C-alpha positions as CSV (number, residue, x, y, z in Angstrom):
1,M,10.6,1.0,14.8
2,A,7.7,-0.1,17.0
3,E,5.9,-3.5,16.2
4,L,3.3,-2.8,13.6
5,L,0.5,-4.9,15.3
6,A,-1.9,-4.6,12.5
7,L,0.6,-6.2,10.0
8,R,1.4,-9.5,11.8
9,N,0.3,-11.6,9.0
10,D,1.2,-9.4,6.0
11,V,3.5,-11.2,3.6
12,Y,4.5,-7.9,2.0
13,R,5.2,-6.5,5.5
14,R,9.0,-6.0,5.1
15,P,8.9,-3.6,2.0
16,L,6.3,-1.4,3.9
17,E,8.5,-1.4,7.2
18,T,11.6,-0.6,5.0
19,A,9.8,2.3,3.3
20,L,8.3,3.8,6.7
21,Q,11.7,3.8,8.0
22,R,13.3,5.4,5.0
23,V,11.0,8.4,5.6
24,Q,11.2,8.3,9.3
25,V,7.5,8.4,10.1
26,G,7.1,9.4,13.6
27,P,4.9,11.0,16.3
28,G,2.7,13.9,15.4
29,W,2.9,13.2,11.6
30,S,-0.3,13.6,9.5
31,C,-0.7,10.9,6.8
32,V,-3.2,9.6,4.2
33,D,-3.8,5.9,3.1
34,V,-5.3,6.0,-0.1
35,G,-7.2,2.9,-1.1
36,A,-7.0,1.9,2.5
37,G,-8.9,-1.5,2.0
38,S,-9.3,-3.4,5.2
39,G,-7.2,-0.6,7.1
40,D,-4.3,-2.7,8.2
41,V,-1.7,-0.1,6.9
42,S,-3.7,2.8,8.4
43,V,-3.9,1.4,11.7
44,A,0.0,0.7,11.5
45,L,0.4,4.2,10.7
46,A,-1.8,5.4,13.4
47,E,0.6,3.6,15.9
48,L,3.6,5.4,14.6
49,V,2.1,8.9,14.5
50,G,0.6,8.5,18.2
51,A,-2.0,10.5,19.9
52,Y,-0.8,13.9,18.4
53,G,-0.6,12.5,14.7
54,R,-3.6,12.1,12.1
55,V,-4.2,9.3,9.7
56,Y,-6.8,9.6,7.0
57,A,-8.0,6.3,5.6
58,V,-9.6,6.9,2.2
59,D,-11.4,4.3,0.0
60,S,-14.0,4.5,-2.7
61,D,-16.0,1.6,-1.0
62,P,-18.0,2.7,2.2
63,G,-18.0,-0.9,3.3
64,A,-14.1,-0.8,3.3
65,C,-14.3,2.3,5.3
66,N,-16.5,0.7,7.9
67,E,-13.9,-2.3,8.2
68,V,-11.2,0.3,8.8
69,A,-13.3,2.0,11.5
70,R,-13.8,-1.4,13.2
71,L,-10.2,-2.4,13.0
72,A,-9.2,1.1,14.3
73,A,-11.4,0.4,17.3
74,Q,-10.0,-2.8,17.9
75,F,-6.4,-1.3,18.2
76,H,-7.7,2.0,19.8
77,A,-6.1,3.8,16.8
78,Q,-6.8,7.3,15.9
79,V,-7.9,6.9,12.2
80,I,-10.4,9.2,10.3
81,T,-12.2,7.4,7.5
82,I,-13.2,9.2,4.2
83,T,-15.3,7.6,1.6
84,Q,-13.6,8.9,-1.7
85,A,-12.1,7.8,-4.9
86,G,-8.2,8.4,-5.2
87,E,-8.9,10.4,-8.4
88,D,-11.0,12.8,-6.3
89,L,-8.6,12.9,-3.2
90,L,-9.3,15.9,-1.2
91,L,-8.3,16.4,2.5
92,P,-9.1,19.0,5.3
93,E,-5.3,19.6,5.6
94,Q,-2.1,19.0,3.6
95,V,-0.3,15.8,5.1
96,D,3.3,14.6,5.8
97,L,2.9,11.3,4.1
98,A,0.6,10.1,1.3
99,F,0.7,6.3,0.8
100,S,-0.8,3.8,-1.3
101,R,-0.4,0.1,-1.9
102,F,-2.2,-2.2,-4.5
103,L,-4.3,0.5,-5.6
104,L,-3.0,1.8,-9.1
105,L,-3.1,-1.7,-10.6
106,H,-6.9,-1.1,-10.2
107,V,-7.8,2.2,-11.1
108,T,-8.6,3.6,-14.6
109,D,-6.2,6.7,-14.4
110,P,-3.2,5.9,-12.2
111,S,-1.4,9.4,-13.0
112,A,-4.5,11.2,-11.8
113,V,-4.3,9.4,-8.4
114,L,-0.5,10.1,-8.1
115,S,-1.1,13.8,-9.0
116,K,-3.8,14.2,-6.4
117,M,-1.4,12.5,-3.7
118,A,1.2,15.0,-4.7
119,M,-1.2,17.8,-4.1
120,A,-2.1,16.6,-0.8
121,L,1.4,17.0,0.7
122,K,3.0,19.6,2.5
123,V,6.3,20.8,1.1
124,G,8.9,18.5,2.4
125,G,6.3,15.6,2.7
126,W,6.6,12.3,1.1
127,V,4.8,10.1,-1.1
128,V,5.2,6.3,-0.7
129,V,3.5,4.0,-3.6
130,Q,3.9,0.3,-3.8
131,E,2.7,-1.6,-6.8
132,P,3.3,-5.2,-8.3
133,I,4.8,-6.7,-11.3
134,T,2.1,-9.3,-11.5
135,S,3.3,-11.2,-14.6
136,A,6.8,-11.7,-12.9
137,G,5.2,-13.9,-10.2
138,R,5.3,-17.7,-10.4
139,I,3.6,-20.6,-9.3
140,N,5.6,-23.6,-9.8
141,G,7.3,-21.8,-12.7
142,D,4.1,-20.7,-14.4
143,P,3.5,-16.9,-14.8
144,F,1.0,-15.4,-12.2
145,S,-2.0,-13.5,-13.6
146,M,-4.6,-11.2,-12.2
147,A,-7.5,-10.9,-14.8
148,D,-9.6,-8.3,-13.0
149,A,-6.6,-5.8,-12.8
150,K,-6.7,-2.9,-15.0
151,N,-2.9,-2.2,-14.9
152,P,-1.4,-5.6,-13.5
153,D,2.3,-4.7,-14.4
154,I,2.2,-1.1,-13.3
155,G,5.1,-1.6,-10.7
156,A,7.3,-1.9,-13.9
157,I,6.6,1.8,-14.8
158,L,6.0,3.2,-11.4
159,P,9.1,5.3,-10.9
160,K,8.4,7.2,-14.2
161,L,4.7,7.8,-13.3
162,V,5.8,9.3,-10.0
163,A,8.5,11.5,-11.3
164,E,6.0,12.8,-13.9
165,T,3.9,14.4,-11.0
166,G,6.8,16.6,-10.3
167,L,7.9,14.9,-7.2
168,E,11.5,14.1,-6.5
169,V,12.2,10.3,-6.6
170,R,14.5,9.5,-3.8
171,D,14.6,5.7,-3.6
172,T,13.1,2.6,-5.5
173,W,13.4,-1.0,-5.1
174,A,11.5,-4.4,-5.5
175,E,11.0,-7.2,-3.2
176,S,9.2,-10.5,-3.7
177,P,8.3,-13.0,-0.9
178,V,9.1,-16.6,-1.9
179,S,8.0,-19.9,-0.5
180,F,7.5,-23.7,-1.0
181,G,4.4,-25.5,0.0
182,L,1.9,-24.4,2.5
183,G,2.3,-21.4,4.9
184,P,1.6,-17.7,5.2
185,I,2.3,-17.0,1.4
186,A,0.1,-19.9,0.2
187,S,-2.6,-18.6,2.6
188,Y,-2.4,-15.1,1.0
189,L,-2.3,-16.5,-2.5
190,A,-5.4,-18.6,-1.8
191,E,-7.1,-15.5,-0.6
192,I,-6.5,-13.4,-3.6
193,T,-7.1,-16.0,-6.2
194,S,-9.8,-18.0,-4.6
195,I,-7.8,-21.2,-5.3
196,P,-8.2,-23.7,-2.3
197,E,-4.9,-23.5,-0.2
198,D,-4.4,-27.3,-0.4
199,D,-3.6,-26.8,-4.2
200,F,-0.4,-25.2,-3.2
201,I,0.9,-28.2,-1.4
202,G,4.4,-29.0,-2.9
203,E,4.3,-25.9,-5.1
204,S,7.1,-23.3,-5.5
205,I,5.6,-19.9,-5.1
206,V,7.1,-16.6,-6.0
207,L,4.8,-13.7,-5.3
208,P,4.8,-10.7,-7.8
209,P,7.6,-8.3,-6.9
210,L,6.2,-5.4,-5.0
211,V,8.0,-2.0,-6.4
212,T,8.3,0.7,-4.0
213,V,8.9,4.3,-4.9
214,V,9.6,6.8,-2.2
215,A,9.5,10.4,-3.4
216,G,9.6,13.9,-1.8
217,K,7.8,17.2,-2.5
218,V,10.3,20.0,-2.9
219,G,9.4,23.7,-2.6
């Protein structure tokens, strides 16, 4: 698989690359990145689908969509931004891949979002969703928490939620980046917790396991 330029510093990069290899995303595919955030995954998908593919970056925050557009321009990637909540997902066409990561832990009705993603697929298309089990993370042995998340441990029930949409679950796994002291993982943790990075000097860090579910839409 070609290097995903926009994901150079993504500590959860490996499970994403594994998932995209699993479904064999390639030139000409149409994709949607639901809850696109800063757009790193959208741009990575655009690199894979090429000039004849399409990537829709969907986010409920207009500011996030602007960030995606700026990142896409930086990497000369063909990405179409849409300001829309996942629960209201409606695209101009059905797609080959519907992807989301770190979205369902923040929404009120994860099942509604998953149903909309399933509806957006062509027959034979794929859904890839990645969500954490937040409380399974550890900082120096103490459980990790995310107070602002509505569903912090949704990864633990993710395969069941996806299956309930009528999609056929093809693969599931969990991966957890681990480190000791300063480095990319400590930097990432400082960014999402607002804890100064120096506070992680000498700390053992186990990030929350990221559960990946790969599912297909059958006719």
